C-alpha positions as a LaTeX table, in Angstrom:
\begin{tabular}{lrrr}
\hline
Residue & $x$ (\AA) & $y$ (\AA) & $z$ (\AA) \\
\hline
Met1 & $-11.24$ & 34.66 & 24.18 \\
Glu2 & $-11.88$ & 31.56 & 21.80 \\
Leu3 & $-10.53$ & 27.81 & 22.96 \\
Ala4 & $-8.29$ & 27.24 & 19.54 \\
Gln5 & $-6.75$ & 31.04 & 20.57 \\
Thr6 & $-5.52$ & 29.07 & 23.63 \\
Val7 & $-3.48$ & 25.84 & 22.21 \\
Arg8 & $-0.24$ & 26.40 & 22.03 \\
Ser9 & 0.55 & 22.58 & 20.26 \\
Met10 & $-0.77$ & 18.81 & 19.70 \\
Arg11 & 1.68 & 16.74 & 20.56 \\
Pro12 & 0.93 & 12.49 & 20.60 \\
Ile13 & 2.74 & 10.03 & 22.63 \\
Val14 & 4.58 & 7.57 & 20.57 \\
Pro15 & 5.06 & 4.50 & 22.64 \\
Ala16 & 8.62 & 2.70 & 22.60 \\
Lys17 & 9.30 & $-0.81$ & 23.81 \\
Val18 & 13.01 & 0.10 & 24.66 \\
Phe19 & 13.17 & 3.53 & 25.29 \\
Glu20 & 16.55 & 4.46 & 24.64 \\
Ile21 & 16.92 & 2.50 & 21.34 \\
Ser22 & 13.59 & 4.04 & 20.38 \\
Lys23 & 15.32 & 7.66 & 21.25 \\
Arg24 & 18.34 & 6.82 & 18.83 \\
Phe25 & 16.42 & 6.22 & 16.25 \\
Tyr26 & 14.35 & 8.85 & 16.27 \\
Met27 & 17.25 & 10.96 & 16.56 \\
Asp28 & 19.08 & 8.98 & 13.39 \\
Leu29 & 16.02 & 10.36 & 11.23 \\
Gly30 & 16.45 & 14.16 & 12.30 \\
Phe31 & 14.85 & 14.68 & 15.68 \\
Lys32 & 16.02 & 16.68 & 18.39 \\
Pro33 & 15.17 & 15.09 & 22.17 \\
Arg34 & 14.33 & 17.06 & 24.97 \\
Pro35 & 14.02 & 14.99 & 28.15 \\
Leu36 & 10.70 & 16.10 & 30.06 \\
Thr37 & 11.42 & 13.33 & 32.81 \\
Asp38 & 12.96 & 9.78 & 32.87 \\
Asn39 & 10.64 & 7.59 & 30.60 \\
Leu40 & 9.49 & 10.75 & 28.49 \\
Val41 & 11.58 & 13.33 & 25.85 \\
Glu42 & 9.64 & 15.22 & 23.36 \\
Met43 & 11.30 & 14.70 & 20.30 \\
Arg44 & 11.47 & 17.42 & 18.18 \\
Leu45 & 11.79 & 18.25 & 14.25 \\
Gly46 & 11.80 & 22.42 & 13.63 \\
Ala47 & 8.47 & 23.57 & 14.55 \\
Tyr48 & 7.09 & 19.91 & 14.45 \\
Ala49 & 7.05 & 17.35 & 17.66 \\
Phe50 & 5.88 & 14.62 & 19.37 \\
Ile51 & 6.49 & 13.27 & 22.71 \\
Leu52 & 8.49 & 9.30 & 23.28 \\
Gln53 & 6.91 & 7.26 & 26.12 \\
Gly54 & 9.20 & 4.70 & 27.83 \\
Tyr55 & 6.11 & 2.56 & 27.68 \\
Tyr56 & 4.88 & 0.10 & 25.45 \\
Val57 & 1.35 & $-2.06$ & 24.68 \\
Gln58 & 2.19 & $-4.13$ & 21.83 \\
Gln59 & $-1.25$ & $-3.27$ & 20.63 \\
Trp60 & $-1.12$ & $-0.12$ & 21.15 \\
Ala61 & 1.93 & 0.06 & 19.35 \\
Asp62 & 1.13 & $-2.47$ & 16.75 \\
Asn63 & $-2.10$ & $-0.17$ & 15.61 \\
Phe64 & 0.00 & 3.12 & 16.31 \\
Val65 & 0.27 & 5.27 & 12.61 \\
Met66 & 1.96 & 8.91 & 12.59 \\
His67 & 1.10 & 10.59 & 9.33 \\
Met68 & 4.27 & 13.35 & 8.06 \\
Ser69 & 3.54 & 15.50 & 5.23 \\
Val70 & 6.42 & 16.98 & 3.37 \\
Ser71 & 7.46 & 19.09 & 0.36 \\
Asp72 & 10.35 & 16.69 & $-0.71$ \\
Leu73 & 9.40 & 13.11 & $-0.20$ \\
Glu74 & 12.26 & 11.92 & $-2.38$ \\
Leu75 & 14.61 & 13.97 & 0.02 \\
Trp76 & 13.55 & 12.02 & 2.84 \\
Trp77 & 13.61 & 8.64 & 0.90 \\
Lys78 & 16.98 & 9.43 & 0.50 \\
His79 & 18.11 & 10.31 & 4.12 \\
Ile80 & 15.66 & 6.88 & 5.20 \\
Val81 & 17.61 & 4.30 & 2.58 \\
Ser82 & 21.29 & 5.86 & 3.81 \\
Leu83 & 20.00 & 4.85 & 7.47 \\
Asp84 & 20.10 & 1.23 & 6.78 \\
Leu85 & 17.37 & 1.21 & 9.61 \\
Pro86 & 16.68 & $-2.92$ & 9.40 \\
Ser87 & 20.53 & $-3.48$ & 10.06 \\
Arg88 & 20.64 & $-1.29$ & 12.63 \\
Tyr89 & 17.52 & $-1.49$ & 14.90 \\
Gly90 & 16.50 & $-4.90$ & 13.43 \\
Val91 & 13.06 & $-3.53$ & 11.79 \\
Lys92 & 11.32 & $-4.05$ & 8.36 \\
Ser93 & 12.51 & $-2.65$ & 5.60 \\
Pro94 & 11.19 & 0.51 & 4.48 \\
Ser95 & 8.43 & 0.96 & 2.30 \\
Ala96 & 9.80 & 2.69 & $-0.85$ \\
Pro97 & 7.66 & 6.04 & $-1.95$ \\
Gln98 & 3.98 & 4.69 & $-3.61$ \\
Ser99 & 1.03 & 6.42 & $-5.06$ \\
Glu100 & $-2.07$ & 6.36 & $-3.04$ \\
Gly101 & $-3.78$ & 8.56 & $-6.06$ \\
Trp102 & $-4.28$ & 11.86 & $-3.15$ \\
Gly103 & $-0.62$ & 11.71 & $-3.02$ \\
Leu104 & 2.68 & 9.50 & $-2.44$ \\
Val105 & 2.99 & 7.93 & 0.43 \\
Ala106 & 6.30 & 5.78 & 1.83 \\
Gly107 & 6.67 & 3.92 & 5.51 \\
Val108 & 8.93 & 3.26 & 7.81 \\
Val109 & 8.55 & 0.90 & 10.94 \\
Asp110 & 9.89 & 2.30 & 14.06 \\
Pro111 & 11.63 & $-0.28$ & 16.35 \\
Ser112 & 8.35 & $-0.58$ & 18.91 \\
Gly113 & 6.15 & $-1.02$ & 15.33 \\
Val114 & 4.63 & 2.41 & 15.02 \\
Leu115 & 4.13 & 2.56 & 11.89 \\
Trp116 & 5.23 & 5.97 & 10.04 \\
Arg117 & 3.37 & 7.08 & 6.76 \\
Ile118 & 5.84 & 10.31 & 5.32 \\
Ala119 & 3.57 & 11.51 & 2.60 \\
Glu120 & 3.92 & 14.41 & $-0.37$ \\
Glu121 & 0.59 & 15.53 & $-1.49$ \\
Ile122 & 0.76 & 15.29 & $-5.59$ \\
Ser123 & $-1.53$ & 18.56 & $-5.63$ \\
Leu124 & 1.72 & 19.72 & $-3.57$ \\
Lys125 & 4.56 & 19.05 & $-6.81$ \\
Leu126 & 2.54 & 20.17 & $-9.36$ \\
Gly127 & 1.56 & 23.24 & $-7.96$ \\
Glu128 & 5.80 & 23.31 & $-7.93$ \\
Glu129 & 5.92 & 22.35 & $-10.98$ \\
Met130 & 3.65 & 24.83 & $-12.34$ \\
Arg131 & 5.44 & 28.50 & $-11.02$ \\
Pro132 & 7.66 & 29.88 & $-13.14$ \\
Ala133 & 11.37 & 29.85 & $-12.45$ \\
\hline
\end{tabular}
């Protein structure tokens, strides 16, 4: 058996300055929580997940980036804007989708300073447009 066949998941661990606020922030984005311990919760969105940890080091959080690839960035952007995250959580205003050559990328910063890059590859969009109806 190869090592790759034994892997069931890979979940990054994301820091939370104020655990309950961060958990609520991610729930508002659409993640479903599954408690693991008092200061660890799996935040799941469909088949994908990360672990939110009630532990915070500012330098770590300020340099932590999550990259999420999506098939419909416009749908995500409308959802993010509708949440009014800056007034509800005191976070930076989300960055509107911008082209980075390979795709469109929007940015969201969580209450602990973690940057989320939500991206849609241009090739996926072009491929969809070229498919027959």
